[in-house]
Backbone as a ProteinNet text record, in pm:
[ID]
protein_1_A
[PRIMARY]
MLRRALRHPRRPAMLGGLGVVMSVVAIGALGIAAWRTDWQSFIEPLGRLHPAPFIVAVGLGLAVEVVKTLRWQVLLGVPVTWLPRLLGLLFTGRLLNALAPLRAGDVWRVTSAAYVEGRPLMAAGGSVVIEKLADGAALGLLIALLLWQLSPTTMLVSLLALGLIGALGGWPLLERRLGGRARLRERLAAIAYLRDPRLMAVVVGLTVAGLALGTLVNLAVLYALGIAPDLRAGLLMLVAGYAAGLIPSGPAQLGVFEVTVAAPLAATGFSYPTALSVAVTLHLVLLVMLGVGGAAAVLLGLGRRRAVSRRQ
[TERTIARY]
8554.6	8513.8	8372.5	8283.4	8145.4	8137.9	8212.1	8210.9	8270.2	8375.9	8438.4	8342.7	8267.5	8172.4	8061.6	8015.6	7911	7962.8	8089.1	8146.1	8172.7	8201.3	8229.2	8132.9	8008.1	7908.6	7938.8	8021.4	8051	8151.9	8229.2	8336.6	8284.7	8180.7	8131.1	8087.4	8019.9	7976	8095.6	8201.1	8320.4	8388.1	8398.9	8460.5	8375	8242.7	8154.7	8173.4	8182.4	8205.6	8340.5	8443.3	8574.6	8571.9	8497.7	8487.6	8424.2	8317.5	8253.2	8348.9	8425.4	8522.6	8628.3	8677.3	8777.7	8723.9	8598.3	8538.8	8523.8	8480.6	8464.8	8599.3	8702.7	8836.6	8885.2	8864	8909.7	8836.1	8704.6	8626.6	8670.4	8697.8	8747.1	8881	8970.1	9100	9084.7	8992.2	8967.1	8911.3	8822.4	8766.3	8871.7	8963.3	9071.4	9161.2	9192.2	9275.8	9208.5	9077.1	9003.5	8998.4	8989.5	8982.7	9116.6	9225.9	9357.9	9407.3	9339	9374.1	9255.3	9278.3	9171	9072.6	8951.9	8857.1	8818.7	8826.5	8791.8	8889.1	9013.1	9110.8	9076	8992.3	8948	8838.2	8750.4	8634.5	8656.5	8760.5	8783.2	8806	8890.3	8905	8775.2	8689.9	8562.6	8472.1	8486.8	8405.4	8442.1	8562.9	8606.1	8578.8	8499.8	8475.7	8402.6	8456.8	8394.7	8306.1	8178.9	8089.2	8120.3	8166	8188.3	8294.8	8414.1	8512.6	8465.1	8383	8328.6	8239.9	8154	8066.5	8149.5	8256.1	8344.9	8407.7	8446.6	8507.2	8407.5	8281.4	8178.5	8161.7	8158.4	8145	8263.1	8383.9	8501.4	8496	8442.7	8427	8332	8224.4	8131.7	8199.7	8284.5	8357.7	8451.5	8511.4	8597	8518	8395.6	8313.3	8272.3	8248.2	8214.2	8333.8	8453.9	8574.5	8595.1	8572.1	8586.5	8481.3	8362.5	8260	8299.8	8357.9	8407.6	8514.3	8601.6	8705.3	8644	8542.5	8474.9	8405.7	8345.3	8279	8378.7	8498.4	8601.4	8646	8665.8	8713.4	8608.4	8481.4	8376	8359.1	8410.8	8396.7	8255.2	8185.6	8048.4	8044.9	7940.2	7931.5	7910.9	7946.6	7937.2	7792.5	7696.5	7555.2	7516.5	7599.4	7574.1	7611.6	7673.8	7730.3	7629.9	7507.1	7414.3	7384.3	7357.2	7325.7	7448.2	7568.7	7689.4	7717.8	7685.4	7703.2	7612.9	7487.7	7398.6	7450.9	7504.9	7562.2	7683.5	7764.9	7886.5	7851.7	7756.7	7720.9	7654	7573.4	7515	7624.1	7725.2	7837.2	7913.9	7932.4	8002.6	7925.4	7793.6	7713	7722.5	7720.3	7733	7869.8	7974.5	8107.7	8115.8	8041.9	8044.2	7965.4	7866.9	7777.2	7806.7	7870.6	7883.2	8028.9	8064	8201	8226	8350.3	8387.6	8374.5	8384.1	8372	8247.3	8134.3	8009.5	7971.6	8010.2	7978.2	8047	8170.3	8240.7	8174.8	8130.7	8058.1	7928.6	7860.9	7737.4	7761.7	7869.2	7898.4	7928.1	8005.9	8039.4	7915.2	7833.5	7713.3	7613.8	7601.3	7508.1	7552.9	7683.6	7734.1	7720.4	7733	7728.4	7586	7501.4	7369.8	7256.5	7278.3	7174.4	7206.5	7333	7371.5	7417.6	7437.1	7468.3	7611.9	7707.1	7848.2	7903.4	8005.8	8068	8121.4	8109.9	8152.3	8300	8382.5	8525.5	8550.9	8474.9	8490.9	8442.8	8331.2	8278.2	8374	8419.9	8513.4	8648.7	8696.1	8826.1	8831.4	8719.3	8716.9	8740.6	8679.3	8696.9	8838.1	8890.8	9027.4	9128.5	9111.8	9205.1	9193.3	9070.3	9053.9	9141.5	9131.9	9207.6	9357.6	9400.2	9542	9591.5	9512.3	9551.9	9562.7	9461	9466.8	9584.6	9605.4	9716	9851.2	9868.3	9995.3	10021.4	9917.2	9933	9960.6	9887.7	9911	10048.5	10092	10224.3	10333.7	10316.2	10411.8	10410.5	10290.4	10283	10353.1	10329.7	10394.2	10545.6	10592.2	10735.5	10794.6	10721.6	10769.7	10774.7	10670.8	10668.8	10779.8	10801.5	10909.6	11046.6	11059	11185.7	11222.3	11120.9	11147.2	11196.8	11143.5	11184.8	11316.5	11326.5	11446.7	11452.5	11545.9	11558	11583.3	11660.7	11690.3	11563.8	11480	11353.4	11264.9	11261.7	11179.6	11227.5	11359.4	11412.9	11391.2	11413.9	11393.4	11246.6	11154.6	11011	10971.3	11020.9	10987.5	11043.5	11165.9	11225.2	11148.5	11106.4	11030.3	10896.4	10826.6	10696.6	10712.5	10816.9	10839.6	10870.1	10949.4	10982.2	10859.3	10776.5	10653.7	10561.9	10547	10460.6	10510.8	10644.8	10701.5	10688.2	10706.6	10703.3	10561.8	10470.2	10337.1	10222.9	10238.3	10123.7	10078.8	10169.8	10131.5	10087.3	10160.4	10110.2	9972.7	9946	9813.3	9707.4	9737.3	9640	9612.5	9718	9699.1	9614.6	9641.4	9566.6	9419.6	9391.1	9252.9	9176.4	9245.7	9178.1	9192.5	9264.8	9268.4	9372.8	9493	9601.8	9611.6	9718.1	9748.4	9643.2	9597	9499.1	9369.9	9322.4	9198.7	9218.8	9339.2	9369.5	9361.7	9423.2	9417.4	9273.8	9194.3	9054.4	8976.5	8999.1	8924	8974.4	9104.7	9157.3	9113.8	9069.6	9022.8	8900.2	8822.4	8701.8	8733.4	8857.2	8895.4	9012.6	9016.7	9126.3	9126.7	9009.9	9002.5	9084.9	9116.3	9194.4	9342.3	9382	9520.6	9547.1	9443.1	9460.4	9534.8	9656.3	9733.5	9664.3	9585.8	9515.3	9411.2	9341.8	9241.9	9307.5	9419.1	9486.7	9544.6	9583.9	9630.9	9518.6	9396.6	9279.9	9256	9268.2	9249	9351.9	9477.5	9581.9	9552.6	9512.2	9480.2	9364.9	9259.9	9146.7	9184.4	9273	9318.9	9393.2	9482.6	9557.7	9463	9365.1	9268.8	9188.1	9145.8	9068.7	9150.1	9276.8	9361.1	9393.2	9409.5	9433.8	9313.5	9192.6	9071.6	9057.3	9093.7	9088.9	9182.2	9299.3	9392.8	9334.3	9265.9	9201.9	9091.9	9020.6	8921.8	8990.2	9104.6	9176.1	9226.4	9275.6	9321.9	9205.4	9087.5	8969.2	8927.2	8943.5	8911.9	9004.5	9132.9	9227.8	9189.9	9156.8	9119.7	8992.3	8897.9	8771.9	8793.9	8900.8	8932.4	9026.7	9056.6	9146.4	9291.6	9325.9	9464.9	9518.8	9640.3	9699.8	9711.9	9655	9663.4	9808.4	9837.7	9972	9965.5	10041.1	10033.1	10073.2	10176.6	10221.1	10111.3	10047.5	9938.6	9822.3	9793.3	9685.6	9712.3	9837.3	9873.1	9868.8	9912.8	9903.7	9759.1	9672.1	9529.5	9472.2	9518.6	9470.7	9509.7	9637	9684.6	9617.2	9607	9545.7	9397.7	9328.4	9187	9165.2	9250.9	9241	9277.7	9379.3	9419.9	9307.8	9232.8	9122.9	9018.3	9001.9	8903.8	8944.3	9071.4	9119.1	9108.4	9080.6	9075.3	8932.5	8910	8773.7	8720.5	8596.6	8539.1	8387.8	8326.5	8181.5	8121.7	7990.1	7924.5	7987	8005.5	8056.6	8199.6	8271.1	8410.5	8427.3	8324.7	8331.2	8447.5	8527	8641.2	8764.5	8752.8	8867.7	8919.6	8829.4	8872.1	8945.3	8889.9	8950.4	9090.8	9105.7	9238.3	9337.6	9295.6	9385.2	9433.1	9345.4	9383.3	9459.9	9421.9	9484.8	9627.9	9653.9	9785.2	9900.5	9896.6	10010.5	10023	9910.2	9917.8	9986	9949.7	10012.3	10161.3	10197.6	10338.2	10423.8	10358.8	10433.1	10422.8	10383.4	10388.6	10257.9	10143.1	10016	9997.1	9938.7	9898.5	9786	9779.2	9680.5	9537.9	9498.7	9363	9334.5	9431.7	9411.2	9401.6	9489.2	9486.3	9352.8	9300.7	9172.7	9059.2	9065.6	8963.5	8964.7	9083.8	9094	9031.3	9062.2	9008.3	8856.2	8803.2	8657.9	8591.1	8649.6	8590.9	8594.7	8706.4	8714.5	8612	8592.1	8492.1	8352.1	8323.8	8193.9	8173.6	8278.5	8269.7	8233.1	8300.9	8275.5	8135.7	8088.8	7954.8	7847	7865.6	7769.9	7771.1	7890	7902.1	7831.1	7846.3	7778.3	7627.4	7582.1	7438.9	7381.7	7450.2	7405.9	7411.9	7523.2	7537.1	7435.6	7404.8	7303.7	7167	7133.8	7006.5	7003.4	7117.5	7125.3	7110.6	7168.5	7157.6	7012.5	6937.7	6795	6718.7	6744.9	6675.6	6709	6838.3	6877.7	6810.8	6799.7	6733.2	6586.1	6519.7	6378	6356.9	6445.1	6433	6452	6544.6	6566.5	6446.4	6388.8	6271.1	6155.4	6135.7	6028	6052	6180.8	6211.5	6186.5	6222.3	6199.7	6049.5	5972.1	5827.2	5759.7	5807.9	5750.9	5777	5897.8	5930.9	5843.4	5811.3	5729	5580.9
8334.8	8406.6	8370.9	8359.1	8322.9	8183.5	8087.4	7952.7	7947.4	8023.9	8025.9	8080.1	8185.6	8242.8	8143.8	8068.7	7969.8	7851.8	7817	7704.6	7739.6	7864.7	7909.4	8021.7	7993.2	8097.9	8190.3	8145.4	8231	8339.5	8316.8	8410.3	8549.8	8569.3	8704.8	8774	8699.3	8760.1	8801.4	8715.6	8749	8873.9	8880.7	8998.4	9122.6	9104.9	9219.9	9270.8	9178	9220.2	9287.8	9232.1	9294.3	9433.4	9448.3	9579.5	9682	9643.6	9734.9	9774.2	9675.4	9704.4	9803.2	9780.8	9869.8	10012.1	10024.6	10157.5	10225.3	10149.2	10206	10252.4	10169.4	10206.3	10330.9	10336.8	10452.6	10579.4	10569.7	10686.6	10728.9	10630.4	10663.2	10734.7	10688.7	10753.9	10897.1	10916.9	11053.8	11141	11084.2	11159	11199	11106.9	11137.1	11246.2	11236.7	11339.3	11475.6	11478.9	11606.9	11660.4	11569	11611.9	11667.6	11607.1	11650.6	11772.2	11804.3	11921.1	12018	12137.5	12233.8	12185.4	12143.8	12084.1	12179.4	12311.7	12407.1	12401.3	12360.7	12349.8	12237.2	12141.1	12033.2	12078.9	12164	12202.2	12334.2	12410.2	12538.7	12523.3	12427.7	12413.2	12376.2	12297.3	12259.8	12380.3	12478.8	12600	12684.1	12660.3	12735.5	12659.1	12553.3	12469	12546.8	12544.3	12610.6	12509.2	12540.4	12441	12405.2	12503	12476.6	12368.7	12380.1	12272.5	12138.6	12144.2	12021.1	11950.7	12028	11970.4	11916.4	11990.5	11942.2	11809	11797	11672.2	11556.7	11582.4	11477.9	11437.9	11537.8	11508.1	11427.4	11462.1	11386.5	11243.4	11228.5	11094.4	11008.8	11070.3	10997.7	10960.9	11051.6	11020.5	10902.3	10891.7	10776.3	10646.6	10645.1	10523.9	10490	10591.6	10566.3	10504.1	10555.1	10499	10355	10327.3	10191.2	10097.5	10151.2	10071	10038	10135.5	10108.9	10000.4	10005.9	9902.6	9765.5	9760.9	9634.3	9580.7	9670.6	9628.6	9567	9626.4	9571.1	9433.8	9420.9	9294.3	9184.3	9220.3	9120.4	9075.1	9154.8	9119.3	9137.3	9242.1	9267.4	9399.8	9422.4	9548.3	9668.9	9785.8	9909.4	9944.3	9886	9911.1	9857.6	9770.4	9718.1	9819.9	9931	10023.8	10070.8	10112.7	10158.1	10052.3	9926.4	9823.2	9788.8	9789.6	9762.3	9874.7	9997.8	10110.3	10094.1	10048.8	10022.9	9913.2	9805.6	9696.6	9743.8	9828.6	9877.6	9961	10052.7	10137.5	10055.8	9958.2	9870.3	9795	9749.3	9681.1	9772.6	9898.1	9994.2	10015	10026.2	10044.7	9922.1	9802.9	9681.4	9671.8	9710.7	9711.1	9804.8	9917.5	10013.9	9965.7	9879.3	9839.6	9700.6	9612.7	9473.3	9430.3	9326.3	9275.1	9183.6	9133.5	9033.5	9084.4	9217.2	9272	9217.9	9226.8	9169.9	9230.4	9355.7	9417.5	9350.8	9302.8	9232.8	9098.5	9027.9	8902	8928.1	9037.5	9074	9096.8	9168.3	9195.8	9068.7	8979	8854.3	8770.3	8753.4	8670.6	8734.6	8867	8933.8	8919.6	8937.6	8924.4	8781.8	8683.1	8542.5	8492	8518.6	8454.4	8543.9	8674.7	8766	8807.4	8844.1	8891.4	8779	8658.3	8543.8	8529	8597.2	8580.3	8455.4	8388.6	8274.2	8315	8222.6	8254.6	8292.2	8223	8254.3	8394.2	8433.3	8568.1	8673.5	8644.8	8739.8	8756.7	8642.2	8650.8	8703.4	8658.1	8704.3	8852.8	8910.6	9054.5	9134.1	9090.3	9160	9139.3	9017	8989.4	9076.2	9085.6	9165.6	9313.4	9358.8	9495.8	9520.3	9429.3	9446.2	9440.8	9348.8	9339.3	9467.2	9521.1	9643.6	9760.5	9775.2	9882.8	9862.3	9736.1	9707.9	9736.9	9699.7	9727	9876	9950.8	10096	10162.9	10121.6	10179.1	10138.2	10014.5	9972.9	10060.1	10098.4	10189.1	10325.9	10373.8	10501.7	10494.8	10384.3	10367.9	10362.6	10292.3	10285.8	10424.3	10506.2	10642.4	10726.1	10712.3	10788.1	10741.1	10608.8	10556.7	10597.7	10607.2	10648.9	10789.6	10875.8	11011.8	11010.8	10916.6	10910.9	10837.3	10718	10635.1	10533.6	10548.2	10449.6	10308.1	10293.8	10161.3	10094	10168.9	10112.3	10068.3	10145.5	10109.4	9980.5	9967.7	9847.3	9723.7	9735.8	9621	9579.1	9675.1	9644.3	9572.3	9619.7	9555.6	9415	9393.9	9260.6	9164.8	9213.7	9129.3	9089.7	9186.8	9156.1	9059.5	9078.5	8987.5	8846.7	8832.5	8700.1	8630.6	8706.2	8648.3	8601.9	8683.9	8646.1	8524.1	8516.2	8403.7	8273.9	8279.4	8158.5	8110.8	8207.1	8167.3	8190.1	8283.2	8320.2	8212	8159.3	8061	7929.3	7871	7747.5	7764.7	7880.7	7904.4	7906.9	7970.4	7975.6	7836	7757	7619.9	7537.3	7551.2	7473	7511.6	7639.8	7686.5	7637.6	7629.7	7592.8	7444.3	7368.5	7223.6	7172.2	7232.8	7180.2	7246.9	7210.9	7278.9	7252.2	7127.4	7094.6	7172.1	7171.2	7244.1	7393.6	7440	7582.5	7622.8	7541.3	7573.7	7572.3	7477.3	7468.1	7593.3	7639.5	7757.1	7884.9	7892.3	8012	8023	7911.5	7916.5	8005.8	8019.3	8101.8	8249.5	8286.7	8428.1	8444.9	8357.5	8364.4	8496.7	8558.6	8686.4	8796	8777.1	8877.6	8876.5	8778	8773.3	8877.6	8939.4	9041.3	9161.1	9192.3	9302.7	9437.7	9454.2	9581.9	9600.7	9491.2	9499.4	9534.7	9467.4	9496.2	9637.1	9688.4	9826.8	9922.6	9891.8	9974.2	9967.1	9847.4	9830	9911.8	9907.5	9984.9	10134.3	10178.3	10319.4	10365.4	10282.4	10320.1	10317.3	10225.7	10223.3	10350.7	10392.1	10516.4	10635.8	10637.2	10747.6	10753.3	10636.7	10633.7	10685.1	10644.2	10691	10839.8	10886.5	11030.1	11112	11065.7	11135.8	11129.3	11014.2	11003.8	11102.7	11123.5	11223.1	11363.4	11391.8	11521.9	11543	11435.3	11443.7	11493.5	11434.2	11471.7	11615.9	11657.3	11796.1	11893.3	11855	11940.7	11950.1	11842.5	11845.1	11943	11936.4	12030.2	12174.4	12198.4	12333.3	12378.9	12286.8	12322	12366.9	12317.3	12355.5	12474.2	12534.8	12649.5	12613.3	12486.2	12439.4	12433.7	12481.5	12479.1	12334.4	12303.1	12164.9	12119.4	12002.9	11947.4	11806.2	11779.2	11649.2	11535.7	11556.5	11450.1	11416.1	11519.5	11494.7	11424.9	11466.2	11400.3	11253.7	11217.3	11077.3	10999.2	11061.2	10995.5	10967.2	11062.8	11043	10929.8	10920.8	10816.2	10678.2	10661.6	10532.8	10498.9	10597.7	10573.4	10539	10603.2	10573.2	10430.1	10380.7	10240.3	10147.5	10185.3	10102	10092.3	10199.6	10197.1	10093.8	10069.8	9971.2	9828.6	9805.7	9671.6	9641.4	9742.9	9725.3	9694.8	9589.2	9563.8	9685.5	9722.1	9840	9824.8	9912.4	9914.5	9980.3	10000.2	10062.2	10196.8	10216.3	10341.3	10373.1	10277.1	10294.9	10412.7	10441.1	10556.1	10539.2	10641.7	10640.3	10580.1	10460.7	10392.8	10471	10518	10593.3	10720.1	10791.8	10918.7	10896.2	10796	10768.9	10727.2	10641.4	10589.2	10698.3	10790.9	10897.8	11008.4	11039.4	11149.3	11116.4	10988.7	10952.1	10984	10942	10975.5	11124.4	11195.7	11340.3	11408.5	11366	11422.7	11388.8	11270.2	11228.4	11304.3	11369.8	11440.4	11592	11642.7	11786.1	11856.2	11793.4	11853.5	11849.8	11956	11946.4	11843.8	11776.3	11668.3	11718.4	11834	11883.1	11907.4	11964.9	11988.1	11856.4	11760.8	11630.4	11560.5	11571.5	11509.7	11578.1	11710.9	11782.6	11740.4	11719.6	11673.6	11535.4	11445.7	11308.7	11309.3	11391.6	11398.6	11451.1	11553.9	11610.9	11511.2	11441.4	11340.2	11229.5	11189.8	11086.8	11136.9	11263.6	11320.8	11320.1	11353.7	11350.4	11210.7	11109.8	10971.6	10926	10965.7	10925.2	10991.9	11121.1	11190.5	11127.2	11095.4	11030.7	10895.6	10818	10689.9	10707.7	10812.3	10838.9	10872.8	10960.3	10997.2	10875.5	10800.1	10682.1	10575.6	10557.9	10461.4	10496.9	10626.2	10670.2	10645.2	10670.8	10644.3	10495.4	10411.2	10266.5	10220.5	10278.6	10244.9	10285.7	10407	10454.7	10368.3	10330.8	10245.5	10108.9	10056.6	9927	9933.7	10042.7	10057.4	10072.4	10149.7	10167.7	10037.2	9954.4	9826.4	9733.3	9732.8	9648.7	9689.5	9819.8	9867	9825.6	9834.6	9795.5	9646.5	9564.2	9420.8	9388.1	9457.7	9431.6	9472.2	9578.8	9620.9	9516.8	9458.1	9356.4	9233	9203	9086.4	9113.3
8320.3	8440.1	8480.9	8380.7	8411.2	8469.7	8407.4	8461.2	8600.6	8622.9	8754.3	8860.6	8823.2	8918.1	8950	8847.5	8871.2	8952.6	8932.7	9003.6	9149.4	9177.3	9315.2	9349.4	9382.8	9402.2	9519.2	9612.6	9727.8	9693.7	9585.8	9555.3	9521.7	9439.3	9415.4	9543.7	9633.2	9758.4	9843.1	9845.2	9922.1	9866.6	9732.3	9671.7	9694	9688.8	9715.4	9856.7	9953.5	10092	10107.3	10041.1	10047.3	9985.4	9875.4	9813.5	9902.9	9974.5	10067.9	10179.1	10229.4	10334.5	10283.5	10160.4	10103.7	10090.2	10046.6	10032.5	10168.6	10268.4	10403.8	10457.8	10439.9	10486.6	10414.8	10281.6	10205.1	10247.2	10263.9	10307.7	10448	10535.9	10669.7	10664.6	10576.6	10562.8	10513.2	10418.5	10370.5	10481.8	10563.5	10675.8	10776.6	10806.6	10901.1	10845.5	10715	10652.5	10657.7	10633.9	10639.8	10781.1	10882.1	11021.3	11069.3	11022.8	11066.8	10988.8	10880.5	10799.5	10802	10759.6	10748.8	10641.4	10683	10588.6	10476.5	10505.6	10400.5	10283	10311.2	10203.1	10106.9	10151.5	10063.7	9967.7	10018.9	9936.7	9863.5	9900.3	9833.8	9684	9637.5	9491.1	9421.2	9489	9427.7	9411.7	9500.1	9488.7	9367.6	9312.4	9194.5	9065.1	9074.9	8958.4	8848.7	8728.5	8614.4	8540.6	8519.8	8461.1	8316.9	8236.1	8092.9	8071.2	8132.2	8114.8	8171.8	8277.3	8334.4	8231.6	8164.6	8062.6	7945.6	7908.6	7802.1	7841.3	7969.1	8016.9	8006.3	8040.7	8028	7881	7791.6	7649.2	7596.4	7641.8	7600.7	7655	7778.4	7833.6	7751.4	7704.2	7616.7	7484.6	7433.9	7309.8	7328.8	7449.5	7479.4	7467.1	7519.5	7515	7371.3	7288.8	7148	7076.4	7103	7041.6	7086.6	7215	7265.3	7204.8	7178.5	7112.7	6969.8	6899.3	6764	6765.2	6864.3	6875	6901.1	6987.5	7016.3	6891.5	6813.1	6690.1	6593.3	6583.5	6496.9	6546.6	6677.9	6733.8	6724.2	6729.4	6714.5	6569.4	6475.5	6334.8	6282.7	6328.5	6286.5	6211.2	6130.7	6054.5	6145.2	6091.6	6169.7	6203.3	6132.5	6163.3	6300.7	6357.4	6491.7	6599.9	6562	6659.8	6765.5	6730	6834.8	6940.2	6896.4	6995.5	7080.2	7017.8	7095.2	7194	7155	7247.2	7368.9	7344.7	7457.1	7548	7490.4	7569.9	7649	7585.6	7651.9	7773.9	7759.2	7871.8	7982.7	7944.6	8045.4	8120.7	8047.1	8111.1	8204	8163.5	8250.5	8381.6	8371.4	8491.4	8582	8524.5	8605	8670.3	8598.9	8657.8	8776.7	8768.9	8877.9	8999.7	8976.5	9085.9	9141.3	9064	9103.5	9101.1	9179.7	9180.6	9061.1	9053.6	8954.4	8809.4	8789.6	8655.5	8586.6	8653.6	8602.7	8468.3	8444	8316.4	8200.1	8221.2	8114.3	8084.8	8191.3	8172.2	8095.9	8129.1	8060.3	7912.4	7880.8	7739.8	7662.5	7723.2	7654.4	7630.4	7734.8	7720.1	7624.1	7626.7	7535.9	7391.3	7367.4	7230.3	7179.9	7270.7	7229.5	7215	7313.8	7318	7267.6	7270.1	7219.2	7076.3	7052.6	6919.7	6828.2	6881.8	6797.8	6753.7	6819.6	6785.6	6853.2	6795.4	6862.1	6999.1	7095.7	7232.1	7236.8	7158.5	7157.8	7103.9	7001.2	6946.1	7045.8	7113.1	7212.1	7327.7	7383	7494.4	7452.1	7334	7286.3	7260.3	7215.9	7189	7316.8	7425.9	7554	7607.1	7592.2	7637.7	7561.5	7429.2	7350	7386.1	7416.1	7465.4	7587.5	7685.1	7809	7782.7	7692.7	7660.3	7591.6	7499.3	7430.2	7527.4	7614.1	7714.7	7809.1	7851.7	7943.2	7881.7	7753.4	7687.2	7674.3	7634.7	7619.5	7753.4	7857	7989.3	8043.4	8010.1	8051.4	7990.9	7864.5	7802	7870.5	7906.3	7976.3	8112.2	8184.4	8314	8296.4	8191.1	8165.9	8140	8062	8036.2	8162.6	8245.2	8371.8	8464.3	8470.6	8554.8	8500.7	8366.6	8308.6	8352.9	8364.8	8411.7	8556	8637.5	8777.7	8794.8	8729.7	8744.9	8630.8	8537.2	8429.3	8480.2	8586.8	8642.2	8691.1	8762.4	8811.8	8697.3	8590.5	8475	8411	8390.3	8326.3	8411.2	8541.8	8631.2	8631.5	8632.4	8631.6	8504.1	8387.8	8261	8253.1	8300	8299.1	8389.2	8505.7	8598.6	8538.8	8479.2	8417.5	8300.9	8218.8	8108.3	8154.2	8260.3	8313.2	8369.7	8442	8497.8	8385	8281.3	8170	8095.6	8074.2	8001.8	8079.7	8211.8	8292.7	8324.3	8341.8	8388.1	8292.7	8198.9	8115.6	8020.2	7937.1	7836.9	7897.3	7998.5	8061.3	8122.4	8182.3	8241.5	8133.1	8019.5	7910.3	7856	7840.5	7791.3	7888.2	8016.4	8114	8114.8	8100.2	8100.3	7977.7	7864.1	7739.2	7705.4	7787.7	7770.3	7674.6	7670.4	7588.1	7453	7380.8	7254.2	7146.9	7136.2	7031.8	7053.5	7176.4	7204.5	7189.6	7224.2	7207.6	7061.2	6972	6829	6777.5	6828	6784.6	6823.2	6944.3	6989.5	6923.7	6900	6835.3	6689.8	6630.2	6491.1	6477	6584.9	6579.8	6568.2	6602.9	6593.4	6497.1	6396.8	6298.9	6223.2	6211.1	6138	6204.3	6332.8	6403.1	6363	6282.8	6235.2	6127.8	6075.7	5971.1	6031	5983.3	6041.6	6024.9	5918.3	5900.3	6010	6046.6	6151.8	6284.8	6314.1	6440.8	6443.4	6326.1	6319.9	6356.1	6309.2	6346	6496.4	6553.9	6698.5	6775.7	6733.6	6800.1	6788.4	6668.7	6649.2	6737.1	6746.8	6831	6978.6	7017.9	7157	7191.8	7103	7124.5	7128.7	7036.4	7032.9	7162.3	7214	7337.4	7455.1	7464.4	7575	7560.6	7437.9	7416.6	7459.2	7422.9	7467	7618.1	7678.6	7824.1	7891.3	7832.6	7885.9	7873.8	7762.4	7746.2	7851.3	7887.5	7995.7	8122.7	8154.6	8276.8	8271.6	8155.9	8141.8	8155	8101.6	8116.5	8262.9	8338.1	8481.4	8554	8522.8	8584.9	8551.6	8424.4	8382.3	8451.3	8469.6	8536.5	8679.8	8743.8	8881.7	8887.7	8773.7	8772.4	8784.3	8755.6	8760.4	8619.2	8600.6	8467.1	8418.6	8302.4	8251.9	8238.9	8290.6	8289.9	8234.6	8126.2	8058.7	8152.8	8231.4	8322.9	8423	8478.3	8572.3	8503.6	8379.1	8306.7	8282.4	8250.8	8230.8	8362.1	8471.1	8602.1	8639	8613.7	8641.6	8556.6	8431.5	8342.3	8394.6	8430.3	8480.8	8613.1	8702.5	8833.2	8820	8724.8	8705.5	8661.8	8571.2	8529.9	8644.9	8723	8836.6	8939.3	8958.8	9055.4	9018.1	8887.5	8842.6	8875.4	8908.5	8941.7	9089.8	9171.6	9316.7	9358.2	9439.1	9488.5	9563.9	9536.2	9601.3	9606.4	9682.5	9690.8	9567.8	9567.7	9452	9415.7	9284.6	9227.6	9269.8	9330.6	9372.6	9468.1	9547.5	9637.9	9735.8	9748.2	9839	9774.8	9719.7	9660.7	9539.6	9454.7	9336.3	9378.6	9475.8	9519	9574.6	9660.6	9719.4	9612.6	9519.7	9417.3	9323.2	9287.6	9194.7	9267.2	9390.4	9461.6	9504.4	9538.7	9592.6	9497.6	9368.5	9281.8	9253.6	9249.4	9228	9346.9	9468.6	9588	9592.8	9542.7	9544.9	9443.8	9347.2	9243.2	9254.8	9371.2	9392.3	9422.5	9398.3	9433	9584.4	9640.1	9780.1	9791	9906.5	9915.3	9899.8	9958.7	9934.2	9786.3	9714.8	9571.6	9495.6	9528.8	9462.2	9486.6	9609.4	9640.2	9564.8	9552.5	9476.3	9330.3	9273.2	9135.7	9122	9217.9	9212.5	9224.9	9315.8	9333.9	9207.4	9146.2	9024.2	8910.1	8895.2	8789.2	8812.4	8937	8967.6	8932.7	8962.4	8926.1	8776.1	8701.6	8555.2	8507.8	8560.9	8518	8557.2	8675.7	8718	8632.4	8601.3	8513.9	8375.6	8326.6	8195.8	8195.8	8303.3	8313.7	8319.7	8389.9	8395.1	8259.1	8187.2	8051.8	7959.3	7967.8	7883.9	7917.9	8048.4	8087.7	8033.1	8038.1	7979.4	7829.7	7763.5	7619.9	7589.8	7678.2	7658.1	7669.1	7764.2	7778.4	7653.2	7603.9	7483.9	7363	7350.4	7239	7247.8	7371.1	7388.4	7354.9	7397.1	7364.7	7214.4	7148.9	7006.3	6931.4	6978.6	6911.2	6929.5	7049.8	7073.3	6984.6	6968.7	6881.2	6736.2	6694.3	6555.8	6534.2	6634.3	6623.2	6620.9	6707.5	6712.4	6581.1	6516.9	6389.1	6280.4	6282.6	6184.3	6202.2	6326.7	6353.9	6320.5
[MASK]
++++++++++++++++++++++++++++++++++++++++++++++++++++++++++++++++++++++++++++++++++++++++++++++++++++++++++++++++++++++++++++++++++++++++++++++++++++++++++++++++++++++++++++++++++++++++++++++++++++++++++++++++++++++++++++++++++++++++++++++++++++++++++++++++++++++++++++++++++++++++++++++++++++++++++++++++++++++++

């Protein structure tokens, strides 16, 4: 991704412009919906917001990031003593992802792990790729379960289509990117330690734990708005929140996040004003969590610099 961005310098700017357009369109759509509906019905649920569950949701969101940092530490093959510095890098990456296009935070994490922390580039990049694959596989299973409740036929057809696409295009694309089978084997040797089934079991366990905590964040948001916590709604919010991260948007995903999270909730029985209030509250939780985590990342970075200067 980094090489591609350097090779095509206009592409990040184009995606950034597209993201701003998407945010403007989404905010405009929300404005039209509020104008055509009683606007007070949009803000009434927010007026019933309970601060204690909101704070719990922020704390659970921070716990999700700690679990993801533990998973990254395992995938990088570094000791657990690296956890504070990796946590700082993770939060910095999250902030960059929220502010910049092309998943700049992921590029930051890979380059920092490779050139600052001294890990092999393949291990640094592979750790992030495996993270995405693990999250994607777990979310795919959740989507399959949700689709099964709606229509078993739709679920089976979707899984068959995705499997066919992956079989026909995934492996040839990977080979072409890495320069053939010989070069592929050479590069994969740098992450041979990931073949340990015990290590991958830990990765799977941490992935499940992170998604479970993320679902609890969503349930806490519902409770904070005075809505009875519903597991199905919490899972829909989880999948929609991850999907929002894949859509080009302006800074902080303003507008795009709200529309993406509110739409499936409204389609499953929530009134649109209530669904929008839930999406806005969840977005506020994530932004507060990013703010707290960003401050923690700065403090961790300052502490590390002081420790290095003392050693010198």
